[in-house]
C-alpha positions in Angstrom: 0.0 0.0 0.0 3.0 2.3 -0.2 1.5 3.9 -3.3 -1.3 5.4 -1.2 -0.9 9.0 0.1 0.0 8.9 3.8 0.8 5.2 4.0 4.5 5.7 4.9 3.6 8.3 7.6 1.2 5.8 9.2 3.8 3.0 9.0 6.5 5.2 10.6 4.2 6.3 13.4 3.9 9.9 12.2 0.2 9.6 11.6 -2.8 7.9 13.3 -4.4 6.9 9.9 -3.6 6.7 6.2 -4.7 10.1 4.9 -5.2 8.7 1.4 -8.0 6.3 2.4 -11.4 7.8 3.0 -14.5 5.7 3.9 -17.5 6.9 1.8 -20.0 4.3 3.0 -20.1 0.7 4.1 -19.3 -0.5 0.6 -17.2 2.3 -0.8 -13.8 3.7 -0.2 -11.9 6.5 -1.9 -8.2 6.0 -2.4 -5.8 8.9 -3.1 -2.5 7.8 -4.7 0.9 9.6 -4.2 1.3 9.8 -8.0 -0.7 9.1 -11.1 0.3 5.8 -12.7 -1.6 3.5 -15.0 -1.0 0.4 -12.8 -1.8 1.9 -9.4 -4.7 -0.5 -8.8 -2.6 -3.5 -9.8 0.0 -2.5 -7.2 -2.5 -1.8 -4.5 -4.1 -5.2 -3.6 -3.5 -8.7 -4.8 -6.7 -9.7 -3.0 -9.8 -8.1 -1.7 -9.5 -5.4 1.1 -10.0 -6.8 4.6 -12.2 -5.3 7.3 -10.6 -3.0 9.9 -12.0 -5.4 12.6 -9.5 -8.0 11.6 -6.4 -5.8 12.1 -7.6 -3.2 14.7 -5.6 -4.7 17.6 -2.5 -5.6 15.6 0.3 -3.0 15.3 1.2 -2.2 11.7 4.7 -3.5 12.1 3.4 -6.9 13.1 0.6 -7.3 10.5 2.7 -9.1 7.9 3.6 -11.9 10.3 0.2 -12.1 12.2 -2.2 -15.0 12.1 -4.8 -12.7 10.5 -2.5 -12.6 7.4 -0.9 -16.0 7.6 -3.9 -18.2 8.4 -7.4 -18.5 7.0 
């Protein structure tokens, strides 16, 4: 998600949220990218976005190795 505006700041602890992700409603999100590129969506997700409920108690630095990511 490094291509999203504010993702690095969130990862580094300089922000409480990713500024480039805005919830519109229960089914819609608005994504702001750091730069315009034809393949931004391909670089963004290799699978469907996951609910905040899954990751809310896992520190960002631990997400990649967490059971929520590694196990179904």
